Every structure is written in structure tokens, then in C-alpha cells.
C-alpha beads as a LAMMPS data file, in Angstrom:
LAMMPS data file: protein, C-alpha beads

246 atoms
245 bonds

1 atom types
1 bond types

-500.0 500.0 xlo xhi
-500.0 500.0 ylo yhi
-500.0 500.0 zlo zhi

Masses

1 110.0

Atoms # bond

1 1 1 417.020 -59.093 -443.440
2 1 1 416.444 -62.489 -441.894
3 1 1 413.295 -62.903 -439.839
4 1 1 412.753 -65.176 -436.876
5 1 1 410.213 -67.922 -437.089
6 1 1 406.694 -66.963 -436.140
7 1 1 406.061 -66.394 -432.474
8 1 1 404.471 -69.383 -430.831
9 1 1 403.268 -69.887 -427.304
10 1 1 404.086 -73.597 -427.314
11 1 1 406.703 -74.932 -424.926
12 1 1 410.357 -74.462 -425.772
13 1 1 412.426 -77.509 -426.564
14 1 1 415.325 -78.250 -424.220
15 1 1 418.140 -76.568 -426.259
16 1 1 416.077 -73.407 -426.846
17 1 1 415.012 -73.294 -423.217
18 1 1 418.641 -73.595 -422.141
19 1 1 419.595 -70.771 -424.521
20 1 1 416.796 -68.539 -423.179
21 1 1 417.813 -69.301 -419.590
22 1 1 421.429 -68.419 -420.356
23 1 1 420.385 -65.104 -421.926
24 1 1 418.003 -64.306 -419.047
25 1 1 420.671 -65.066 -416.440
26 1 1 423.141 -62.850 -418.269
27 1 1 420.528 -60.093 -418.478
28 1 1 419.973 -60.260 -414.707
29 1 1 423.712 -60.149 -414.029
30 1 1 424.375 -57.217 -416.359
31 1 1 421.243 -55.401 -415.188
32 1 1 422.738 -54.946 -411.712
33 1 1 425.796 -53.076 -413.004
34 1 1 426.519 -49.345 -412.783
35 1 1 429.245 -47.192 -414.253
36 1 1 428.845 -47.264 -418.039
37 1 1 429.524 -44.131 -420.049
38 1 1 426.834 -44.398 -422.711
39 1 1 423.919 -46.065 -420.942
40 1 1 422.360 -46.911 -417.594
41 1 1 420.568 -50.101 -416.656
42 1 1 417.656 -50.951 -414.386
43 1 1 416.504 -54.512 -413.889
44 1 1 412.746 -54.187 -413.554
45 1 1 411.924 -57.893 -413.212
46 1 1 413.745 -61.155 -413.841
47 1 1 412.476 -60.929 -417.434
48 1 1 412.748 -57.180 -418.093
49 1 1 415.724 -54.841 -418.364
50 1 1 415.372 -51.098 -418.958
51 1 1 418.249 -49.636 -420.991
52 1 1 418.540 -45.834 -421.061
53 1 1 421.002 -44.666 -423.721
54 1 1 422.567 -41.202 -423.990
55 1 1 421.581 -39.473 -427.229
56 1 1 424.827 -37.581 -427.744
57 1 1 428.510 -38.078 -427.058
58 1 1 431.679 -36.099 -427.753
59 1 1 433.863 -38.646 -429.543
60 1 1 437.626 -38.157 -429.427
61 1 1 438.189 -40.199 -432.579
62 1 1 435.092 -40.182 -434.829
63 1 1 436.869 -42.109 -437.610
64 1 1 437.207 -45.118 -435.296
65 1 1 433.574 -44.739 -434.308
66 1 1 432.499 -44.851 -437.949
67 1 1 434.428 -48.069 -438.458
68 1 1 432.774 -49.602 -435.427
69 1 1 429.353 -48.595 -436.700
70 1 1 430.026 -50.348 -440.007
71 1 1 430.795 -53.561 -438.116
72 1 1 427.340 -53.581 -436.561
73 1 1 425.415 -53.064 -439.807
74 1 1 422.148 -52.708 -437.937
75 1 1 418.781 -52.549 -439.662
76 1 1 416.495 -50.837 -437.155
77 1 1 413.135 -51.574 -438.741
78 1 1 410.164 -52.638 -436.744
79 1 1 409.049 -56.255 -436.625
80 1 1 405.780 -56.084 -438.524
81 1 1 405.745 -59.608 -439.916
82 1 1 404.381 -62.855 -438.525
83 1 1 402.523 -61.124 -435.716
84 1 1 405.330 -60.245 -433.298
85 1 1 404.364 -59.730 -429.668
86 1 1 402.929 -56.367 -428.754
87 1 1 404.602 -54.261 -426.111
88 1 1 404.181 -55.600 -422.571
89 1 1 404.061 -52.004 -421.361
90 1 1 402.618 -49.690 -424.086
91 1 1 402.426 -46.653 -421.802
92 1 1 405.891 -45.711 -420.478
93 1 1 406.272 -44.847 -416.828
94 1 1 407.815 -41.452 -415.910
95 1 1 411.192 -43.047 -415.164
96 1 1 411.180 -44.883 -418.509
97 1 1 410.620 -41.793 -420.620
98 1 1 411.761 -38.997 -418.380
99 1 1 413.880 -37.032 -420.893
100 1 1 413.651 -37.714 -424.613
101 1 1 415.976 -34.773 -425.328
102 1 1 419.020 -36.349 -423.692
103 1 1 418.236 -40.075 -423.525
104 1 1 416.353 -42.854 -425.277
105 1 1 414.946 -45.758 -423.284
106 1 1 414.481 -49.340 -424.442
107 1 1 412.931 -52.370 -422.790
108 1 1 414.754 -55.662 -423.286
109 1 1 412.370 -58.501 -422.511
110 1 1 413.272 -62.168 -422.232
111 1 1 409.877 -63.829 -421.833
112 1 1 409.757 -67.597 -422.195
113 1 1 406.268 -67.371 -423.662
114 1 1 407.706 -65.454 -426.671
115 1 1 410.474 -68.049 -427.208
116 1 1 413.194 -65.402 -427.754
117 1 1 414.305 -61.971 -426.461
118 1 1 412.736 -58.808 -427.863
119 1 1 413.474 -55.068 -427.565
120 1 1 410.771 -52.414 -427.413
121 1 1 411.281 -48.660 -427.661
122 1 1 410.040 -46.873 -424.549
123 1 1 410.973 -43.261 -425.407
124 1 1 412.505 -41.207 -428.221
125 1 1 410.331 -42.709 -430.956
126 1 1 410.370 -39.825 -433.437
127 1 1 414.068 -39.138 -432.857
128 1 1 414.914 -42.712 -433.808
129 1 1 412.825 -42.379 -436.953
130 1 1 414.711 -39.222 -437.923
131 1 1 418.152 -40.598 -437.025
132 1 1 417.704 -43.769 -439.064
133 1 1 415.942 -41.935 -441.923
134 1 1 412.953 -44.194 -441.540
135 1 1 409.639 -43.372 -443.202
136 1 1 406.576 -42.811 -441.073
137 1 1 406.377 -43.360 -437.358
138 1 1 407.324 -46.206 -435.092
139 1 1 404.579 -48.364 -433.649
140 1 1 405.158 -48.227 -429.920
141 1 1 403.642 -51.671 -429.458
142 1 1 405.945 -53.490 -431.913
143 1 1 409.475 -54.674 -431.084
144 1 1 412.569 -53.497 -432.922
145 1 1 414.162 -56.057 -435.216
146 1 1 417.796 -55.693 -434.196
147 1 1 420.614 -57.441 -436.019
148 1 1 421.838 -59.018 -432.789
149 1 1 418.443 -60.529 -432.000
150 1 1 417.989 -61.638 -435.603
151 1 1 421.244 -63.565 -435.227
152 1 1 419.858 -65.034 -432.005
153 1 1 417.237 -66.797 -434.129
154 1 1 419.587 -67.639 -436.987
155 1 1 420.733 -71.117 -437.952
156 1 1 423.858 -69.730 -439.646
157 1 1 426.746 -71.955 -438.564
158 1 1 429.226 -69.086 -439.047
159 1 1 427.343 -67.012 -436.438
160 1 1 425.804 -69.461 -433.958
161 1 1 422.814 -68.062 -432.106
162 1 1 424.362 -69.186 -428.824
163 1 1 427.130 -66.616 -429.395
164 1 1 424.681 -63.705 -429.088
165 1 1 424.940 -62.058 -425.675
166 1 1 423.257 -59.206 -423.839
167 1 1 426.435 -57.200 -424.566
168 1 1 425.712 -57.471 -428.307
169 1 1 422.248 -56.024 -427.777
170 1 1 423.513 -53.193 -425.556
171 1 1 426.257 -52.263 -428.010
172 1 1 423.814 -52.189 -430.913
173 1 1 421.369 -49.990 -428.997
174 1 1 424.142 -47.494 -428.226
175 1 1 425.318 -47.356 -431.846
176 1 1 421.728 -47.053 -432.987
177 1 1 421.013 -44.156 -430.631
178 1 1 424.112 -42.144 -429.716
179 1 1 425.470 -39.418 -432.022
180 1 1 428.185 -39.771 -433.080
181 1 1 428.426 -43.533 -432.469
182 1 1 431.213 -44.124 -429.931
183 1 1 434.234 -46.272 -430.717
184 1 1 433.575 -48.346 -427.602
185 1 1 429.824 -48.497 -426.886
186 1 1 430.491 -50.483 -423.682
187 1 1 432.977 -48.004 -422.202
188 1 1 433.195 -47.568 -418.436
189 1 1 432.522 -44.115 -416.977
190 1 1 435.474 -43.704 -414.617
191 1 1 434.393 -40.183 -413.703
192 1 1 431.111 -41.623 -412.412
193 1 1 432.969 -44.209 -410.343
194 1 1 434.868 -41.331 -408.713
195 1 1 431.562 -40.052 -407.270
196 1 1 430.805 -43.302 -405.420
197 1 1 431.632 -43.931 -401.775
198 1 1 434.431 -46.428 -401.063
199 1 1 431.856 -49.072 -400.141
200 1 1 429.908 -48.452 -403.354
201 1 1 433.105 -48.509 -405.404
202 1 1 434.124 -51.813 -403.843
203 1 1 430.852 -53.506 -404.742
204 1 1 430.395 -51.773 -408.098
205 1 1 433.930 -52.373 -409.339
206 1 1 433.862 -55.997 -408.260
207 1 1 430.667 -56.615 -410.210
208 1 1 432.020 -54.707 -413.227
209 1 1 435.224 -56.739 -413.229
210 1 1 433.351 -60.025 -413.208
211 1 1 431.049 -59.056 -416.074
212 1 1 433.685 -57.341 -418.219
213 1 1 435.974 -60.336 -417.854
214 1 1 433.106 -62.572 -419.022
215 1 1 432.659 -60.249 -422.014
216 1 1 436.363 -60.498 -422.808
217 1 1 436.133 -64.293 -422.784
218 1 1 433.363 -64.288 -425.391
219 1 1 434.250 -64.430 -429.071
220 1 1 432.544 -61.131 -429.859
221 1 1 433.495 -58.008 -431.781
222 1 1 433.080 -56.004 -428.549
223 1 1 435.871 -57.843 -426.710
224 1 1 438.369 -55.167 -427.731
225 1 1 441.561 -53.705 -426.316
226 1 1 439.430 -50.834 -424.977
227 1 1 437.529 -53.301 -422.787
228 1 1 440.831 -54.724 -421.573
229 1 1 442.035 -51.226 -420.645
230 1 1 438.813 -50.605 -418.729
231 1 1 439.315 -53.894 -416.877
232 1 1 442.834 -52.830 -415.872
233 1 1 441.665 -49.454 -414.559
234 1 1 438.662 -50.906 -412.724
235 1 1 440.856 -53.635 -411.187
236 1 1 443.329 -51.054 -409.869
237 1 1 440.495 -48.962 -408.466
238 1 1 438.996 -52.059 -406.841
239 1 1 442.289 -52.987 -405.159
240 1 1 442.921 -49.445 -403.923
241 1 1 439.379 -49.196 -402.583
242 1 1 439.656 -52.473 -400.712
243 1 1 442.950 -51.334 -399.193
244 1 1 441.380 -48.077 -398.039
245 1 1 438.550 -49.955 -396.325
246 1 1 440.892 -52.112 -394.258

Bonds

1 1 1 2
2 1 2 3
3 1 3 4
4 1 4 5
5 1 5 6
6 1 6 7
7 1 7 8
8 1 8 9
9 1 9 10
10 1 10 11
11 1 11 12
12 1 12 13
13 1 13 14
14 1 14 15
15 1 15 16
16 1 16 17
17 1 17 18
18 1 18 19
19 1 19 20
20 1 20 21
21 1 21 22
22 1 22 23
23 1 23 24
24 1 24 25
25 1 25 26
26 1 26 27
27 1 27 28
28 1 28 29
29 1 29 30
30 1 30 31
31 1 31 32
32 1 32 33
33 1 33 34
34 1 34 35
35 1 35 36
36 1 36 37
37 1 37 38
38 1 38 39
39 1 39 40
40 1 40 41
41 1 41 42
42 1 42 43
43 1 43 44
44 1 44 45
45 1 45 46
46 1 46 47
47 1 47 48
48 1 48 49
49 1 49 50
50 1 50 51
51 1 51 52
52 1 52 53
53 1 53 54
54 1 54 55
55 1 55 56
56 1 56 57
57 1 57 58
58 1 58 59
59 1 59 60
60 1 60 61
61 1 61 62
62 1 62 63
63 1 63 64
64 1 64 65
65 1 65 66
66 1 66 67
67 1 67 68
68 1 68 69
69 1 69 70
70 1 70 71
71 1 71 72
72 1 72 73
73 1 73 74
74 1 74 75
75 1 75 76
76 1 76 77
77 1 77 78
78 1 78 79
79 1 79 80
80 1 80 81
81 1 81 82
82 1 82 83
83 1 83 84
84 1 84 85
85 1 85 86
86 1 86 87
87 1 87 88
88 1 88 89
89 1 89 90
90 1 90 91
91 1 91 92
92 1 92 93
93 1 93 94
94 1 94 95
95 1 95 96
96 1 96 97
97 1 97 98
98 1 98 99
99 1 99 100
100 1 100 101
101 1 101 102
102 1 102 103
103 1 103 104
104 1 104 105
105 1 105 106
106 1 106 107
107 1 107 108
108 1 108 109
109 1 109 110
110 1 110 111
111 1 111 112
112 1 112 113
113 1 113 114
114 1 114 115
115 1 115 116
116 1 116 117
117 1 117 118
118 1 118 119
119 1 119 120
120 1 120 121
121 1 121 122
122 1 122 123
123 1 123 124
124 1 124 125
125 1 125 126
126 1 126 127
127 1 127 128
128 1 128 129
129 1 129 130
130 1 130 131
131 1 131 132
132 1 132 133
133 1 133 134
134 1 134 135
135 1 135 136
136 1 136 137
137 1 137 138
138 1 138 139
139 1 139 140
140 1 140 141
141 1 141 142
142 1 142 143
143 1 143 144
144 1 144 145
145 1 145 146
146 1 146 147
147 1 147 148
148 1 148 149
149 1 149 150
150 1 150 151
151 1 151 152
152 1 152 153
153 1 153 154
154 1 154 155
155 1 155 156
156 1 156 157
157 1 157 158
158 1 158 159
159 1 159 160
160 1 160 161
161 1 161 162
162 1 162 163
163 1 163 164
164 1 164 165
165 1 165 166
166 1 166 167
167 1 167 168
168 1 168 169
169 1 169 170
170 1 170 171
171 1 171 172
172 1 172 173
173 1 173 174
174 1 174 175
175 1 175 176
176 1 176 177
177 1 177 178
178 1 178 179
179 1 179 180
180 1 180 181
181 1 181 182
182 1 182 183
183 1 183 184
184 1 184 185
185 1 185 186
186 1 186 187
187 1 187 188
188 1 188 189
189 1 189 190
190 1 190 191
191 1 191 192
192 1 192 193
193 1 193 194
194 1 194 195
195 1 195 196
196 1 196 197
197 1 197 198
198 1 198 199
199 1 199 200
200 1 200 201
201 1 201 202
202 1 202 203
203 1 203 204
204 1 204 205
205 1 205 206
206 1 206 207
207 1 207 208
208 1 208 209
209 1 209 210
210 1 210 211
211 1 211 212
212 1 212 213
213 1 213 214
214 1 214 215
215 1 215 216
216 1 216 217
217 1 217 218
218 1 218 219
219 1 219 220
220 1 220 221
221 1 221 222
222 1 222 223
223 1 223 224
224 1 224 225
225 1 225 226
226 1 226 227
227 1 227 228
228 1 228 229
229 1 229 230
230 1 230 231
231 1 231 232
232 1 232 233
233 1 233 234
234 1 234 235
235 1 235 236
236 1 236 237
237 1 237 238
238 1 238 239
239 1 239 240
240 1 240 241
241 1 241 242
242 1 242 243
243 1 243 244
244 1 244 245
245 1 245 246
């Protein structure tokens, strides 16, 4: 597993600062969205995004899910080399770790002082150890070394670090956590959208459309036909809702 260069608190150079700013802006945009089937988001600060992932899911086609999981090839070991940053919030708040039986919560932090994004586990520590057949326990203060964030630091020309998006991190967290891993970890929860008021649907669907279209434009494994189908359904709902509000 490739490891990022040691964490330094020196100033970022211009290209790295631009890359961090792009990731942080994307994190803020995505953090305002609602209506995903496998996770919920809460933007805590401009640098912190709480991601709460459902632990279980009834998959209609588990064979497709298994194929998707192979594409991720995650290696969920903890960063214990080169003195990675300790957790910015070692004691989870009630809303961060409210139900370890049904959900697992992560903190995605994009702090300029750390020179790259990191993910910390906020709840469900022992469950993640058991699910990934890891030995021992997870240090709550150490960040997870995700494949997506390892690529963020990589100089591999075949997988440029600038191609890594917040969507890659979210998808990996879902596949790491949810059993069985869903075929589309970024699926929209249309049943949830049905529960919103017309005004909420108008705003929520508009924001979803913008972000999902941006995802589709990225050259990423998650820009699938399933995402395109979700865009079509959300677009129709958005149009119908706007018409009803006139």
C-alpha cells in the first residue's frame, strides 16, 4: 500500500493548495445534499464533513455488488506510519455516534495544516475491525488510510491525484461499511424524497441534480448508468415540483 509523504505543517505550494481548495469546495457542496440511500451528510464546518453510513442494505443483485467491491480494492488499515495527525475530535458527540447498531459515522477533514484530506472513524470501531477481519482494535485518534485518499497523494500518472473527488471517498466508505456492499454506493433514496414538502423537494432536487451531473462529468468509476438513471428521475421530480408550486 502506498503511503503519503510525512505530514508537515509547512505552507502548501500553489498546485497543492489549489488541489486542497478544490477538494474542500467540493466537500462543502456535497455536504449540503440530502436524499442518498446509503448515507447521510452533515457539514460541521468548512473543513469538516460528517458521513453517517448505513450498516446494512438489502441488495437486489448481490453479484453486481461484489463486482463493484472488487473495483474499489480498499485496504482499510489505520495510518500508523510517519506520525499521521491525531483525531481533531477524539470524543464523539451524541449525534456523531448515536447508533452503532444501524450506522457507522466518519469524519472527513480537509485541513490545510495537514496538507491533504483525512478520514477518522467516529463510531462503529469494533464492527469495522470485525467486518474487515482486522487484528486488534482501531485507534480512535488515527485516520483511516483509504485507497481513494492514498491516490490523492499519489504521483501515478495513470491515476492523477487531481482526479480524486469527495464522491470517491463517499463510495469507498459505503463499500467499506455496508453489508452487502451495494452495486451503486451513491444511489439516491427516492422514497425519502417523497417525504419532503414541495418546497424542500424543489431545493433538494435542484442541488442533487447539480452535484450528480458534476459527478457524471468526472472520469470516475462511479459515473455509471445508475447515476444517469437517478439524474433522470430527480430531474423529472424537480420539474413536476416546480410546476406544482406555480
